[in-house]
N, C-alpha and C positions, 0 to 999 in steps of 0.2 A: 220904283224903289231900288236901293242898292242891292245888287245880287239877284235881282228878279230873273235875269236870264241865265243864272248859274255861274256868274262871274264871282270871283272872290270879293268879299266886302273890303278886306284889307289884307296885307301879307300876314300869313299865319292864321287867318280866321277861316271860318267855314263858308259853305254855300248857303244861300237863303232865298226864299220866295215868299210872296204874300198871297193869301187866299182871301178874296173879298166876297161878301155875301150880304143879303138884305135881312135885317132883323125884323121879325114879325111878332113882336110882343103884343099881347092882347091890350086893346085900348090905346095903343101908341101908334104914331105914324111910322111908316117904314123908314128905317135908318140903315145906311150902308156901314157895315163894320168889317174889320179885317183881322185875320190871324196871321202872324208871321212865323214861318217855319225855318229852322236852321238845321242843316245837315253837315256831317263832318267831312264829306268828300263829294266829288262830282258823281261818283257811282251811286251813292245814297240819294243824292239830289234827283237824278234822273229816274231812279227806281221809284221814288215817292211820286214824282210828276206823272210817270207812266201809269201808276195805280190810280191817280186822280183822273187821268184821261180815260182809263177803262171804265171807271164809275160814271163818267159823263157820256160814255159810249162814243167818244171822239178820238179814238186811238189811231185811226188810219192816217190822219194828217199830221198829228203832233207827236208820234211815238219816237223814242230815242233809238239809236243804233243798238243799244243793249237789248231793248224790248224786241226789236226786229230779229236780232240774232237768236234770242231765246225762243221766240215763236217759230222760227225756222227749224231749230233743233227739235222742238216738240212735234212739229208737223212731220219731220223726217222720221222720228221714232214711231209715231202713230202709223205712218205709211208702211214702215218696215214690219210692224206688228201685224197689220192687216195683210200685207204681202205674204208673210210667213204662215198666215192662217192660225195664229196663236190665240188662245183664249186669254184675254187680258186679266181676267179674274184669277187665273192660276199662276200668273207670273210671280216669282219670288225674287227677292234681292234686297239690296240695302234701301232703307227708307231715305227720302230726301232730308237733308239737314235743315233744321229750323234755326233761323238767326237768333242770336242771344239778345236778351232784353237790354236796353241801355243801362249804363251804370247809374245814371240819375236822370231825373226829369226836370232839372233846373236849367231851363233854356235862357240864354242871355237876351237881354232887351236890346232891340235894334231900333234906333230912332231915325 
């Protein structure tokens, strides 16, 4: 489908991908269904896909550069904390920022 690999659908539009699944409604035969996701940028696109890969436990082969970079940073921080012998429960500092909710949930239809 257009945009499935993270390419722009058309100039000025977002990135998109399709998630396919089997519907298991009681008393009905299995049907393949799909949900189309649209993201405003390649950053959000890969962030979403990395999350899905983590849920599938398939992150090692399909992770993005962003995921690998963040994983490396977290691993380095954990290593430094262990190396310094610090008790992680006593560390204070700033809390990580939580992304803002979307302005709306009206996603465009993609055919």
